[in-house]
N, C-alpha and C positions, 0 to 999 in steps of 0.2 A: 501706216495703219490708219484706218478711217475712224470716225467717231463711233464709239460703242453704243451710244444712245439710240442709234438707228435700229439696232437689234433688240431693244428692250421692250418688255410688255409690262402692263400694270400688275400690281399685286393681285387685284381682283381677277384679271384675266388668267394669271397663273393659278390662282386658287380654283377657278372654274375648270381649268385643264386637269389639275390634280384630282378634283372631285370626279370629273368624267372618267379618268383612269381608274380610280378606286371603285366606282360603280361598275364599270366594264369588267374589271378583274373579279369582282365578287359575283355579279349577276351572269356574266357570259362565260367566264373561265372557271368559276367554282371555287375561288379562293375564299378562305375565311378572312374577315376584315383584318385581323392582326397578323396575317401571313402574306398579305399582298406585297410584292416587291415595290418599294417606294422610291428609292434613290440609290445612287452610287456616289461614294466619296473618292476623289482622286487627290492625293497630296501634291501640292504645287511643286515641291522640290523633286519628286519622282518624275513628274511630267517634264519639267525643265531638263533634268538629267537625261531622260530618254531622248529628247530631241537633240541635245548636244551630242550624245553618244552616237546617234544615227549619223549626224553630219560629220562627226570625226572619222567614222569608219566607212562611210559610203565612198566606194572607189570612183563613182561617177561625179562626186563632189556636188551633189544636189542639195539644195536647201529644203528642209522640211516645210511643207505648206500648212501642216496642222497634224492632227491625230484623228484616228477613227477608233471608235469604241465598239467592239464586237460583244454582243450579249452571249454569255455562256452559262453552262450548268456544270458544276463540279462533279456530280455523280449521275450516272445513268438512272433511268426510271425503272429500277429493278425491285422496288418495294423494300429493299433492305437499307440502302443508303439514301433513298429518295428524300429530298428536302425541297422546299419551295424557294430556297435562296437563289436569287439571280446574281450572277457574277459577271465580270467583264474582263476582256483582255484589251490592251491598248496597242495600236500599231501606228507608227509615223506614216504620214502620207506625203506625196510629192505632187505638184501641180501637173496635170496632163493637158490634153487639148481642150478646146472650147466645145461644148455641146452645141450642136447645130439647132436644136429645138429650143433649149432654155437660154442659150447665150452665156451660160455659166461655165467656168472651168471645171473639168473633172479632177478629182483628187484620187490618186491611185495609191493603194497600200504599198508601202516600201519596206519589205522584209528583207533584211540582209543578214549574213552571217558575221559574227564577231568572234575572234579567237577568245576563248574564256580567260586566257592568261592576260589579255589586254583590256578586259571589261572594266568599265568605270565602277566606282564604289556606290554611287547613289541609287540609281534605278535598279530594280530587281527584275531581270529578264527571265523568262521561262527557258530552261535548258532545252536544247534541240533534241535531247534523247541520250540515253546511255550508249556509249560507244560511238558517238558521233564526232570523233576526231577532236574532242576538246573545244567545240564551238558552241556558241549560244546564238540566239537570233533576236532581232528587234521586235519581239512580241512580249509585251510587258504585262505582268499580273500584280498590280499594286493597288487594285481597287478594293473598296470596303462596302459591302452591300447593307441596305436597310430593308427589312430586318436582316441581320441581327444587330448590326452596328448602327443604331438610330439616335444615339446621344447627340444633342445639339441640332436636330432637324427642326424645320419650321412647322408650326401647326397650321394647316391649310383649311381648317373648317370654315365654311362660308360665313357663319355668324361672327367669326373673329376678324373678318376682313371688311373694312368699311371704306 
């Protein structure tokens, strides 16, 4: 594992990016300021359990290279259940081949079936569907969106960042 500081940015740069997103979401996407999707929380224990579970049940014995977060919306835009909450599902990834243009390795979604009777207790996977022979898949739904769950988030207003 390489030094993490290589991938860090300053608090000021982060605040500018957050402000750019908030402005874009309100001016270009039509969100009200208090309804803009701001962040997603992922519990560490769930993330660790999901990666361990994938590696335990992957028949190819691959080591997870990371996770990919897919943005989702729980309800369709039908006017009845419509809300502005952004949600996510988390999928383990495995390292693929090197991209010829960027020189970086591709990371491929690694969705595998797990017998529900052998499922680990920590991570909560989405079930593969009713009547799907008692299997679940390595697609996890343990994120918490802001809004509505915004307790403990950083205040990113420019004037509070020096």
